[in-house]
C-alpha positions in Angstrom: 24.8 -6.8 28.6 27.9 -7.8 26.7 28.7 -7.3 23.0 27.3 -10.4 21.4 27.5 -9.5 17.8 31.2 -8.9 17.5 31.0 -5.2 16.7 32.4 -2.1 18.4 29.0 -1.0 19.8 26.8 -2.7 22.3 23.7 -4.3 21.1 21.5 -1.7 22.6 22.4 0.8 19.9 21.2 -1.5 17.1 17.7 -1.7 18.5 17.0 2.0 18.0 14.8 2.8 15.0 16.3 6.0 13.7 16.4 5.1 10.1 12.9 6.1 9.0 9.6 7.2 10.3 6.9 4.7 10.6 3.8 5.1 8.4 0.6 4.8 10.3 -1.7 5.4 7.4 -1.0 2.2 5.5 -4.6 1.5 4.7 -5.1 4.8 3.0 -1.9 4.4 1.0 -2.9 0.9 -0.1 -6.2 2.2 -1.3 -4.6 5.1 -3.1 -2.2 2.8 -4.8 -5.1 0.6 -6.1 -6.9 3.7 -7.3 -3.8 4.9 -9.1 -3.6 1.6 -11.0 -7.2 1.9 -11.9 -6.6 5.4 -13.3 -3.6 4.2 -15.3 -5.6 1.3 -16.6 -8.3 3.7 -17.7 -5.8 5.8 -19.7 -3.6 3.1 -21.2 -5.9 0.1 -21.3 -4.5 -3.2 -20.0 -0.7 -3.6 -20.2 1.6 -6.0 -18.5 2.6 -3.2 -16.1 -1.0 -2.5 -15.1 -1.8 -6.1 -14.6 1.2 -6.7 -12.4 0.7 -3.6 -10.3 -3.0 -4.3 -9.9 -2.2 -7.8 -8.7 0.3 -6.4 -6.1 -2.2 -3.8 -5.0 -4.9 -6.4 -4.6 -2.6 -8.5 -2.4 -1.8 -5.5 -0.3 -5.5 -4.8 0.2 -6.2 -8.4 1.2 -3.3 -8.3 3.6 -4.8 -5.3 5.4 -8.4 -6.7 5.2 -9.7 -3.9 3.1 -13.0 -4.7 1.5 -14.6 -3.2 -1.7 -17.1 -1.1 0.4 -14.2 0.8 2.0 -12.7 1.5 -1.5 -16.1 2.8 -2.7 -16.4 5.1 0.3 -12.8 6.3 -0.4 -13.6 7.0 -4.0 -16.8 8.9 -3.2 -14.9 11.0 -0.7 -12.3 11.9 -3.4 -15.1 12.6 -6.0 -14.0 9.7 -8.3 -17.4 8.2 -8.8 -16.6 7.1 -12.4 -14.1 4.5 -11.0 -16.6 2.9 -8.7 -17.7 0.4 -11.4 -14.1 -0.8 -11.9 -13.6 -1.9 -8.3 -13.4 -5.7 -8.0 -12.0 -7.7 -5.2 
């Protein structure tokens, strides 16, 4: 295998993923991000920041195929039953 990219090192070294560790709990982090925006919205009402972050969090939930039932289960597991009424997908 030759050097096809014009650099000093062969291409084999560029395929190693040393930069960062992979996150395997993306579903939980996506749900937590959505819950954090709900908490922030409860404290500060609706601001442009909360609207934008809520929109981004909802798109992330849709990308991972997370439904509202899973969010409700997550909230009940974390003892945040007061936020269950605010969940809307």
